[in-house]
C-alpha distance (Angstrom), angle and dihedral (degrees) to the residues before:
residue distance angle dihedral
M1 . . .
D2 3.79 . .
L3 3.80 120.3 .
D4 3.80 129.4 173.6
L5 3.81 99.9 -127.5
D6 3.80 92.7 -175.7
R7 3.78 90.0 57.7
V8 3.81 93.6 45.0
L9 3.80 90.7 49.8
S10 3.80 92.3 48.5
N11 3.80 93.1 47.7
T12 3.80 91.9 46.4
R13 3.80 91.8 52.5
K14 3.80 90.9 47.8
G15 3.80 91.5 46.9
Q16 3.79 96.7 58.3
W17 3.80 114.9 122.9
S18 3.77 136.5 172.0
V19 3.78 135.1 -120.6
D20 3.80 84.8 -134.5
D21 3.82 89.3 67.2
F22 3.82 87.8 82.3
D23 3.78 133.8 72.1
W24 3.78 100.5 -130.2
S25 3.78 91.8 -175.6
R26 3.81 90.0 72.5
P27 3.80 110.1 114.7
L28 3.79 118.3 -109.9
E29 3.79 112.6 -99.0
G30 3.79 130.1 -156.5
A31 3.80 95.8 25.4
G32 3.80 98.4 99.5
D33 3.80 93.4 107.3
L34 3.80 94.5 51.1
S35 3.77 119.5 106.1
P36 3.83 116.5 -129.4
R37 3.81 88.8 -103.3
A38 3.80 93.8 50.2
R39 3.80 90.4 47.2
R40 3.80 91.0 52.0
E41 3.79 92.5 47.1
A42 3.80 91.6 51.1
G43 3.80 88.1 55.2
L44 3.80 91.9 47.3
A45 3.81 90.5 51.2
L46 3.80 89.2 54.5
L47 3.81 90.1 51.0
F48 3.81 91.1 49.3
T49 3.79 88.2 52.8
A50 3.81 90.1 49.0
G51 3.80 90.0 54.1
L52 3.80 90.6 53.7
E53 3.82 90.3 48.6
R54 3.81 90.1 53.9
Q55 3.79 89.4 51.7
A56 3.81 89.8 51.3
A57 3.82 89.5 51.8
R58 3.81 89.8 57.6
I59 3.79 91.2 49.4
F60 3.79 93.0 50.2
G61 3.81 88.3 49.5
L62 3.81 88.2 58.2
C63 3.81 90.3 46.5
A64 3.80 88.7 55.7
D65 3.81 91.6 49.0
Y66 3.82 93.8 51.8
A67 3.82 100.0 35.0
D68 3.80 114.5 125.2
D69 3.82 92.6 -156.3
D70 3.82 121.8 66.0
R71 3.80 91.5 -143.8
A72 3.79 91.6 53.2
A73 3.81 90.2 48.6
D74 3.81 90.5 53.3
I75 3.82 90.9 47.3
Y76 3.79 92.2 51.4
R77 3.81 92.1 49.0
L78 3.79 88.7 54.3
F79 3.80 89.9 46.4
G80 3.80 88.7 54.8
A81 3.81 88.6 53.2
D82 3.81 88.7 48.3
E83 3.80 92.2 54.9
R84 3.80 94.2 46.4
R85 3.80 88.5 50.3
H86 3.81 91.4 48.9
A87 3.80 89.9 52.0
A88 3.80 92.5 48.4
A89 3.81 91.4 49.6
E90 3.81 92.5 47.8
I91 3.80 90.8 50.4
Q92 3.81 88.5 52.4
L93 3.80 89.9 49.2
A94 3.80 90.3 50.2
A95 3.80 90.1 52.1
R96 3.82 88.6 60.2
Y97 3.82 86.2 61.6
G98 3.80 89.1 51.5
V99 3.82 95.2 -107.2
S100 3.83 129.7 125.2
W101 3.80 133.4 -172.5
D102 3.80 92.9 -96.3
D103 3.82 88.9 60.5
Q104 3.81 90.1 68.7
P105 3.82 113.6 105.8
A106 3.80 111.7 -93.6
T107 3.83 91.7 -117.5
I108 3.80 92.0 58.0
R109 3.79 92.1 48.6
W110 3.80 87.6 49.2
M111 3.82 89.9 52.3
F112 3.78 92.1 55.4
R113 3.81 92.8 45.5
T114 3.80 89.9 50.1
L115 3.80 93.2 49.7
A116 3.81 90.5 48.2
R117 3.82 89.6 56.9
N118 3.80 88.8 68.0
F119 3.81 88.8 71.1
D120 3.80 98.8 45.5
P121 2.94 99.0 112.2
P122 3.81 100.4 9.9
T123 3.80 114.6 -125.7
R124 3.77 137.4 -173.1
G125 3.79 90.0 -115.7
A126 3.81 91.7 55.4
Y127 3.80 89.3 49.5
E128 3.80 95.9 48.6
L129 3.80 93.4 49.4
A130 3.81 100.3 38.0
S131 3.80 96.2 43.6
A132 3.81 90.2 51.2
I133 3.81 95.6 52.5
I134 3.81 102.9 34.4
L135 3.81 87.5 92.7
L136 3.83 90.0 65.4
F137 3.80 92.0 54.9
E138 3.79 94.9 43.9
L139 3.80 90.9 50.8
A140 3.82 89.1 50.8
L141 3.80 91.9 51.5
D142 3.79 90.9 46.8
S143 3.83 95.7 44.7
I144 3.81 105.2 34.3
L145 3.79 120.1 9.9
I146 3.80 104.2 39.8
P147 3.86 94.1 41.6
A148 3.82 88.3 52.4
L149 3.79 90.8 52.0
K150 3.80 91.5 47.4
E151 3.79 92.1 53.0
R152 3.77 94.2 48.0
I153 3.81 99.1 60.5
G154 3.81 131.5 27.8
D155 3.79 95.0 -155.1
P156 3.85 112.6 149.1
L157 3.81 94.8 -147.2
Q158 3.79 92.2 50.1
A159 3.80 90.8 46.2
E160 3.82 91.0 54.3
V161 3.81 92.2 48.4
F162 3.81 90.8 52.1
R163 3.82 91.0 46.2
R164 3.79 90.0 57.8
I165 3.79 92.3 43.8
D166 3.82 89.7 51.9
L167 3.81 90.8 54.7
D168 3.80 91.1 51.2
E169 3.79 92.6 46.7
S170 3.80 92.7 53.0
R171 3.82 88.2 63.0
H172 3.80 91.8 44.5
L173 3.79 92.0 53.8
A174 3.80 92.2 50.7
M175 3.81 90.0 55.0
D176 3.82 91.7 44.1
Y177 3.81 90.0 57.7
W178 3.81 91.6 44.4
L179 3.80 94.2 51.2
L180 3.80 94.1 44.4
D181 3.79 91.1 52.4
R182 3.81 91.6 48.8
K183 3.79 90.2 50.6
G184 3.79 90.3 51.8
A185 3.80 91.5 51.5
A186 3.79 93.4 48.5
F187 3.79 101.7 40.6
A188 3.80 107.5 27.2
G189 3.78 113.1 153.7
R190 3.80 95.7 15.0
S191 3.79 125.8 113.7
L192 3.79 119.0 -132.9
R193 3.81 89.2 -103.9
D194 3.83 92.0 50.8
L195 3.78 90.2 48.5
L196 3.80 94.0 50.7
E197 3.80 92.2 47.0
Q198 3.79 90.1 50.4
L199 3.80 91.2 51.3
E200 3.79 101.4 36.6
G201 3.80 107.3 18.9
T202 3.79 130.1 -105.6
L203 3.79 112.1 -21.3
T204 3.77 117.1 -127.2
T205 3.78 120.9 -125.5
G206 3.81 88.6 -108.5
Q207 3.81 92.3 53.6
R208 3.80 91.6 50.2
I209 3.80 92.3 48.8
R210 3.81 92.6 47.6
G211 3.79 90.1 49.2
R212 3.80 92.8 52.2
I213 3.80 91.5 46.3
A214 3.81 91.0 51.0
L215 3.80 91.4 48.8
W216 3.80 95.0 50.0
R217 3.80 92.3 41.0
S218 3.79 88.8 55.0
M219 3.80 92.6 48.0
V220 3.80 91.7 50.7
A221 3.81 90.3 47.4
L222 3.81 91.7 51.1
L223 3.79 92.4 48.7
V224 3.81 92.0 48.6
G225 3.80 94.2 44.5
F226 3.79 97.4 44.8
G227 3.79 90.7 42.0
T228 3.79 91.3 53.0
S229 3.79 89.8 48.3
A230 3.81 91.4 52.0
V231 3.80 90.6 52.4
T232 3.81 98.7 42.9
L233 3.82 99.7 41.6
R234 3.80 94.2 63.5
A235 3.81 95.4 143.1
L236 3.81 88.9 58.1
S237 3.79 96.0 39.8
R238 3.81 95.7 101.7
Q239 3.80 92.1 53.5
L240 3.80 94.7 41.3
N241 3.80 93.0 47.3
D242 3.78 96.1 39.0
P243 3.83 103.6 142.4
A244 3.81 90.1 -142.1
K245 3.83 92.0 57.7
I246 3.78 93.6 44.4
E247 3.79 91.4 47.3
R248 3.81 90.0 50.2
Y249 3.80 89.3 51.7
L250 3.79 92.4 49.5
R251 3.81 92.0 47.6
R252 3.80 88.8 53.9
V253 3.80 90.6 49.7
D254 3.81 90.6 48.0
S255 3.81 89.4 52.2
V256 3.82 95.2 51.8
P257 3.84 91.8 101.7
E258 3.81 88.8 57.5
K259 3.81 89.3 63.7
A260 3.81 97.7 29.0
P261 3.82 103.0 30.9
R262 3.82 94.3 -173.2
A263 3.81 96.4 45.9
L264 3.80 94.8 111.4
D265 3.80 89.9 54.9
V266 3.82 87.3 69.2
H267 3.81 108.4 93.6
A268 3.81 92.6 -159.9
Y269 3.81 90.6 54.0
R270 3.80 91.3 51.6
M271 3.81 87.6 50.7
G272 3.80 87.4 53.4
L273 3.79 91.0 52.7
R274 3.79 90.2 52.6
G275 3.78 90.1 49.7
Q276 3.79 89.4 49.4
R277 3.81 90.4 55.4
I278 3.80 90.3 52.6
I279 3.82 92.7 49.8
L280 3.81 93.9 45.4
S281 3.78 91.4 48.4
A282 3.80 91.9 49.7
M283 3.82 92.1 46.9
A284 3.81 90.5 49.0
R285 3.79 91.0 54.5
I286 3.82 92.3 47.6
T287 3.80 95.1 47.2
R288 3.83 96.0 31.0
T289 3.81 88.7 -127.9
P290 3.81 109.3 128.9
V291 3.79 114.6 -148.3
R292 3.77 134.1 173.2
S293 3.80 122.8 -117.5
A294 3.77 126.6 -119.5
R295 3.77 117.2 -93.7
A296 3.80 114.3 -97.6
């Protein structure tokens, strides 16, 4: 997959904006028909999104550290700034609903703390896995969660924040496809373990065990966090579990090889697809909304 990195870098620099561009004291509009519970849940959904944006910022930081092109490294550093800015803006939006980070259920806060542990300290293994599957999460945000939030409230300030986030995310997705395709070209036919041993030497038994523990710990955390979200965000459940949105997301996942032809050669990406099937299956059981999984 060809991508003009000079153009992406230029556009990313030009596209930077600030949370301070907005007047956060403006009253929330379009929420008059919401019950107190629905209002609270809308705020909690924004905070959940902010937590995912913070996780993406950590991943892009790793991408910058391991990039083999100076332009790509600069792009990923700006992407990390984008994601931190998105999170800060979403936290400000949530505050207009009267909700703060500490109002999140303890299990969701635990999920985000657990995921953050994968980057402390940062490792090559964390980079190879996270950078290969970030596309799946960004497509989910773009196809399911943010559209649901847009539909719920017709607030002009919130609409403008999401418009700017959408512009940033379009650049992120282009780089996600580019990196995934490059990974497929470089590491086709190798497992994640083979890849890490090629890059860093033979892994010790302790390193392999710690890697497996981190992977399963993360999967459990995601299942617990997303499951809690499905249960607590009942007022948004119809939008979040709208079969049309989920089907659109899955179609976009199915079409990843059209934009990154060697994506399925990336072992870590295939692992991500398997994890996605587990999460979708668990969410379907919780919400009683059966959905298909993306094709591996």
